[in-house]
N, C-alpha and C positions, 0 to 999 in steps of 0.2 A: 525748281520743283524737285522734291525728293522722288527718286525713281525706284528705289529698292527697299525691301522691308523683310522682316521676319515676324512670324506669328508662332509662338511656342505654347503648346498646351501642356498643362501640368495638373496632376491629380495627387494631392497630398495623402500620405498614409493617415489613417485615423489617429487623432491626437497630436499630429505634427503641424497643424494649421498655423499656430503662433510662430513656429520655427520657420515655416515657409514664408510667412509675411515678413519676418525679420530678415530673411535672406533676400527677399524682393526689395526691401528698403535699402539694404546694403548694395544690392545690384544697381539701384538708381545712382548711388554715390559713385560706384565703379564706372558706370557708363558715362558719367560726366567727364571722366579722365580720357575718354576715347575721342580722339579728334574726328574720326569718321562717323560717329553716331550723331545724327541730327536730333532724334527724339527717342526716348525709351520710357515705356510704361509697364509697370507691374500691376496687374488687374485681378480682381476676384469676380466670379460670375454670380450675379444675384440669383437667389433661390437655389443655388447649387453649392452647398457647403463643401469645402475641400477642393473646389475646381478653381484653378488660377490660369492666368494667361500672361504672356509677355508680348508686347508689340513694340517694335523699334524700327526706325527708318534711317535711310542712308542716301546720300547724294549720288553715290557711285558704287559699282561692284567691288572696287578695291576696299572701300570702307566697310562694306558688308562682310567681305571675306576676312578682313583683319579682325572684325568683331567676333566672328565665328572661331577664330584661332586665338583670341585674346584671353585675358585673365578672367573675365566674367564668365565666359563660356566654359573655361576649365573649372572654375569654382562650381558652376551649375552641375557639370557632369560628375565632379567629385562628391557632391552631396546627393546626387540622384537616388542612389540605392537607399540611403538613410531617410530621405524626406518623402519620396514619391512612391505611390503604389504601382506605377508603371513608368517606363522610360519616357522622358520628355519627347513630345512630338514636335519637331521643328519643321515649319513650312517656309519655304523661300517664296517671296512674293514680289511682283512688279506692280508699282503704283501706276494706275492709269488716270487718276484724277485726284485733285486735292483742293481744299479751300484755303 
């Protein structure tokens, strides 16, 4: 069972939605290269234009910490000021149940 996760809240700047979605698609490709990442999702919120989420899971704290220090996280932070109206909100989660 995966035990660790991140939930990241993102709000695009007006007119930057297509660029955010392109970044999320590239993020999925980058996440595949990370041995510690079990799953990675780039999401948009229904009924909330410009609101995006990232949800990813890890088997252990080592994988989660490596992800936070990895290339994808660096790319996200490098693009944050250009793409987002506010800083990404990163939530560290513990998975208590899964299907």
